[in-house]
N, C-alpha and C positions, 0 to 999 in steps of 0.2 A: 504493500500500500504506500502510495507517494505521500510524502510529508506535506502538510498544508503550508502554502507560501505565507510569508509574513504579511500582516495587514497594516496598511498605512494608518497612522494615528487618527487623522480626521475621519477616515472611513469607519474605524472602530468606534470613535466617539459618536458618530452619526447613528450607529446601530444601537447605542444605549437609549436613544430617544430623548424626548423632552417631557418630563413628568414631575412627580412629587418631589424627587430629590432636588432637581434644579430649582423648583419654585421655593422650596424651603431654604436652599442655599442663598438664593437671591434675597429673600426676606431677611435672613440673618446678616448677610453682608450689608444690606441696606440699613438695618438697624444699627450696625456698627458705625457706618458713615453718618447716620443721623446722630448717634451718640457723641462722636467726636466734634461734630458741628455744633450741637447743643452746648457741649462743654466749652468749646473755644469761644463762640460768640456770646454765650451766656456769662462768661467771666467778666466782660465789660460791665454787665449789669450788677454783678457781685461787687466789683470795685466801687461802683457808684453808691452802693448801699452799706458798705463797711465803715460806718461812721465812727465806731469805737476804736478803730486803729488810727484815727486822726491822719489820714493820708492827704498829703499836699497835692497840688496840681501837678508839679513835676514828677512826684512819685507815682501818681496815677498814669502819667504818660509812660513811665518805665514799666509799670505793671501790665498795661494793655499791649505794649510792644514786645515784651519778653516772649510770649508764646510764638510769635512769628520768627524771632531770633532762634528759638529752639528748633523750629521746623527747618530753618536754613542749615543749621549745624549738623543735623542728624539724618536728613533725607538721603544723603549719599551712603552712609553706613547701612541704613535700613534697606536700601536697594541691593547692597551686597548680600546682606543676610537673607533677603527674600529670594535671591537668585542662587544661593548656595545651601541654605538650610531649609528652605521651603516657604510657601505662601501661608500655609496653615500655622506652622511654627511661629512665623512673624506675627500673625494676628493674635494667637493665644497669649504669647509673652507680652506684646505691646499693649493690648487692650486691658488685660487683667492687672498689669503693673500700673497702668495709667489710672485705673479705677481706685486702687489702693492709695496712690499718691494724692489723687484729688480729694479723697476722704480725709487724708492727713492734713490737707490745707485748711480744713474746716476748724482746726484747733490752733490756728496761727495766733501767736502772741504779738506779732508785729508785722508790718508790711514786708519786711525783708524775708521772713520765713514764708509768708504767703507767696511772694514772688518766686522763691526758690522751689517750693513744692509745685507751683503751676508750671514753672519752666521745665522741671524734670518730667512732670506728667505729660506735657505736650511733646517732649522729646520721645516719649514712648508711643503715645496715641497716634502721632502723625504717620506711623508706619502703615496704618490702616487705609490711608488715602489711596495708596497705589496697590497694596496687597489684596484688597477686596476686589477691585476691578480685575486684577490679573487672575485671581482664583476663579472668579465667575467666568471670565473670558476663556480660560483653559479647561473649564468643566462643562460648558454648555455648547450645544451644536451651533454651527455657524448661522443657521436660519434665524435664531432668536438671540444670538449673542449680543448684538448691538442694542437691541430693544431692551434686554435685561439690564445692561449697563446704564442706559438712559433712565430706566425706572429707579435704579439705585440713586442716580443723580437727583431724581425728584425728591427723595428723602433728604439728601444733603442740602439741596436748595431750601427745603422747608425747615431746616434745623434752626435758623435764627428765630423764625416765628414760633416754633415749638418751645424754644428756650424762653421766649418772652411770655408765652402762656404759662409755663411752669413757674416763672419768676413772680408773676403778678399775685396769685393767691398765697404763695409762700411768704412774700414780704408783707402781706396784709396781716399775718399772724402777729400776736403780741405776747411774747414770753421772754424771760430772761433768767436762765438757770446758771448759777455760779459753778465754776469748776475750780475749787481752791488750789488744787495741785499745780495748775498752770497759771493761776491768777487771772483768769478770763471769765467772761459770761457768754454762755451759749445762746445766741440770739438768732432771729430768722435768717439773716444773711449767711450765717454759718450752716444752718440747715439747708439753705439754697444750694450751697456747694455740693452737698451730698445728693440732693434731689437731681441736680444736673448731671451727676456722675452715675446715677443708677442705670441708665440705658447702656453705658459702657460695661458695667458689671454683668448685666443680662446677656449682652452680645458676646462677652468674653467666655461665658459658660456655654452658650449655645453653639459657638463655632467648634467646640471640642467634639461634637457629635457628627462632624462631617469629615470627609476624606481629604487627604492632600491632593493637590492638582495632579491628575494622571500624566499630564504633559511634562510637568516638572520631574516626576519620578522617572519617566522614560529618558529624559535628557540627562538625568543623573546616573543612568545605567541600572536602575532598579525596575527592570521590565516586568518581573514576576509580580511585584507589588502593584504596578500600574495595571496589569491585567486583572488582578483581584479587585482593584478599585472600580474598573470599568464594569466588571461582572456585577458588583454590588450596586452600582448606579443603575444598571439595566434591570436588575431584580426589583429595585424600589420603583423605578419608573414604569415597569410593566408588571404590576402585581397580579393582574388578572390573567397573565399569560404563563403557561407552563414551559414555554420555550426559554432556554438559557442562552447566554451569549457564548457562541462558539468561536473562541479566539485562542490560539496556542502561542503565537508570537506576534510581535508588533514592532514597528520601526517609525522613526521620526525623520521626516525629510530634512528639517533644518537643525538637527541635533548638532551640538558642539561639545567636543570632549573637554572635560574639566580636570584640573590637577590641583593638588594641594600646594598652596602658596600663602604668602603673608597677606594680611588684610589689605594693606594699601596697594600691594602689587596686584592682588586680585581685583580690587576696585578699579584700578587703572585699566587692567585687561578687559574688564566688563564694559567700561565706559568709553575707552579709546575708540573702538569701532564706530561709535555713534558720531564721532567727530572726524571721521576719515571717509573718503569716497568708498562705496557709493551712497552711504547713509548721511553724509555730512549735510548736504543741501536739505534733505527731508527733516533732519533734526533741527537745524536752524530755523527752518520754515515753521514747524510745529511749535517750537519753543517761543518764537516771536508771537504767534497767535495766542498761545497760552498766556504770555505776559500781558498782552493787551486786554484779554478777557478778564483776568484777575484784577489788573490795574483799574479797570473801569468799574466793575461791579463791587468788589470788596471794599475799595476805598470809599466809594459813595455810601455803601451800606453802613460803615462806621459813622459817617457824618450825617446820615439821613435824619436821625432823631433831632439833632441840634438844628439842622436846617429847617425841619418842619416846625420846631418850636418858634424860630424866628418869624417864619411866615404867619403862623397862627397869632403870635403876639402883635405883629404889625397890622394884620387885618382887623383884629379886635380893637386896636387903638385908633384906627382911622376908618372913615366911612367910604373912602374911595376904593374902587376895585380896578384901578388902572396900574400898569407897571408889571414888568416881568419878574421872574424869581430873583434874578441878579440884583435888581433894584432893591428887593426886600432883604436879601441876605448880606448886602454890602453896607448896611446901616452902620453908623458909628456907634461905638459902645455907649457913649453918653446918651444918645437918643433912645437906645434900647432900655437903659436903666430908667430914664425919665418916663418912658411909656409904660414900663412895668410898674413903677411906683404909682402912676396915674390910674391904671386899670385894675391892678390886683392888690395894691397896698404895699407899703414898704416892708412889712413883715414877711411877705411872700416873695420878695425879690430874689430870684434865683441867679446866683453867680457861681463861677467855678469853685470858689472857696467855701461854699456852703454845701453841707452834706444833708440831703433830705431824708435818706434812709428808705426811700420807696421809688418806684418807677411810675411816671405819669401815664394816664390812660391812653393819651394820643400816641405815645411811643409804642405801647403794646399793640394797639389797633393797626398802626402803620406797618410795623414789622410783620405782624401775622398776616394781614391782608395781602401785602405785597408778595410775601413768600408763598402764600397759598396760590396766588395767581400764577407765579412762576413755576411752581411745582405742577400745577394742572397743565400748563403749556408744555412743560417737559414731558409729561405723560402723553400728550397728544403727539409730540415730536417722535416719541418712541415708535410710533406706527408709520413714520415717514422715513425710516432709516435707509430705504432703497434710494432715497434722494438726499443723503446726508450732506453732501457737498453743497447742493443747492440750498438746503435748509440753513446751513451754517452761513453761507453768503447772504441769505435773506436776513438772518438775525443781525449780522454785523452791519448791513446796509441800513436797517431800521434804526439801529443804535446811532449810526453816523448822522442820519438825517435828523433824528430827535435832538441830539446834542447841538447841532448847528442851528436848529429852529427855536430852542427853548428860550434863547435870549432875545428873540424877535417877537414873542407873543405880547399882545397889547394888555393882557390882564393876567393875574397870577395863577388862576386855577388851571388853565391850559398849560401854562409854563411848568407848574408842578407836575402835571400829568406827563409832559414830555421828559421831565427829569426822571420819573419812575421808568419810563420806556427806555431811556438812555442806559439804564443799568441792566437791560435785558441780555447783555452779553453772556451772563451766567447760563443762559439756555444752551450755549454751545459747549459747555464743559463735558457733558456726556458724549457728545459727538467727537470731541477731541480725544477722549479716553478710548473710544473705539478705534481711532486711527493708530494709537500707540500699540494696541493689541494686534491689529491686523498688519501693520507695516514693518514690524520688527521681529527678529527671530526670538525664540524662547529664551535663549541664553542671556540676552540683555534686556528682555522685556520689563522685568521688575526694576532694573536700574533706570531705564529711560522713563518709566512711569514716575519713579521717585524723583528723578531730576526735573521732570516737568512740574511736579508739585513744588520743588525747591524754587524753580523759576517763577512760578505763580505767586508764591508767598513773598519772594523778593520784591516783585512788582507791587504787591499789596503793601508791604512795608514802606516802599518809596511813595506810593500813592497816599497813604495815610499821613505821612510826615511832611510831604512836600505839597502835593496838589491840594490836599484838604485845606491847608492854610492859604494857598493862592486864591481859592474860591472867594474868600471873604475880603480880599483886597483888589484882585484883578479878575473879577468873575467872568465878564464877557469874553475877554481874550483867552482866559483859561478854557472855557468850553469850546471856543472855536479851534484852539490848538488841540484840545482833547479829541474833538471830532475828526480832525485830520489824522490823528494817531489811530483811531478806530478804522478810518478809511484805509490806512496803510495795511491793516490786517485783512481788509477785504481783498486788496490786491494780492497779498500773500496767499489767502485762501483760494483764490482763483486757480492757482497752480497745483492744488491738491489733486490726487488721482480722480478721474471722472467717475461718476456714480455707476455708469454702465460701460464696460470695456468697448472700445471702438472696434468694430469688425472690419477687417480688411478683405 
């Protein structure tokens, strides 16, 4: 009897089908992405409410910036760990340790300890940004792969809104329990840290019940384990079928042999091919688009509550409904203070030096509504992945036009609406993640995904600390230049692979 020839990995994966295992894996990885988003974006709300630590304005700036610094420092090592130790291993270690460190932050005695715990917590949790997408991409058949990754992005986009929803009722609680050993009082903002970390704890436990990426196992020379994983996935996906997966051997077309070497040498060997032909152009192209997407959305997301407060304050102080949003947010601080004293009284005047200990309703409503809309649109886009290049181009074009027009609106409501539309670049995050999975070999896929997150967070850090301040002093020119930047990403996206291969 002739021996059965080896089966190509994609063919073997296709035979496992798409069923319960894949859906549960997507839900779990989506929960993990939601968890790290809730924890990261919710931390800004924690800092705003931590009144008993007496945090100054400059210290708040350090606290809110540190998580992004942590992401920049460790994205590279986590890419190495993901590509050498496994996607599942990276997720289990990173998410569970991040949960423990976040909980420890709740007993901070000063702002330095809080900063240190959050810094290390994010250093671990950020591994999930790329490992989740890679694990799903390598465990699901090609037909649904891109759609599943976009559905996960829906949850990531929704995370700031979920964080705001969890924050509001928690900070409304009124209790103060003394902890004599530490010399602190356990108050609602400390409970909030734990509440925001709970999704990470649940996700860290749930991922233990899933298999390692079969593609990673094959690329590591563990073919027997990979075959067992595929058989298990087939059995779960086809519970009503008595037919088992008949595979005796398997091979991977783009497998790359690995060897034992030092951390930095291995990291260099994994990342160097990304910046050499033939992948150099594609890497620079995708990294540039990622930088613009994060730069535009995340930077404005941080400043959005403050901008909306200025708009609401000015509209309530005057009866006029003329002027674009730049006219409203470029007000001098003296006029803001004067109008605040006139409309809501001197005792309620909100300045950066005053800690309120709660989050205003309009901030919660704005964050939640905006993120719900974006999550819904991302869900809709998940069914349009056959035209992903066209969709990405459309998203970036809409953002470009909105940014250019928002300063030309004759009244503030339409200008604010265009500001919200300008941040729609986040709808392209899932599409870009699918390109990183499809256009790179398995051996460096985890690395390129981690580096893309590193690029995105770097642009976010720059956007928060530079562009955010420019808006309040040179608003009109800032948005015009910003729109040109987004338009440049439209040009870069035009040269992505076509949605349907051209037939010759």
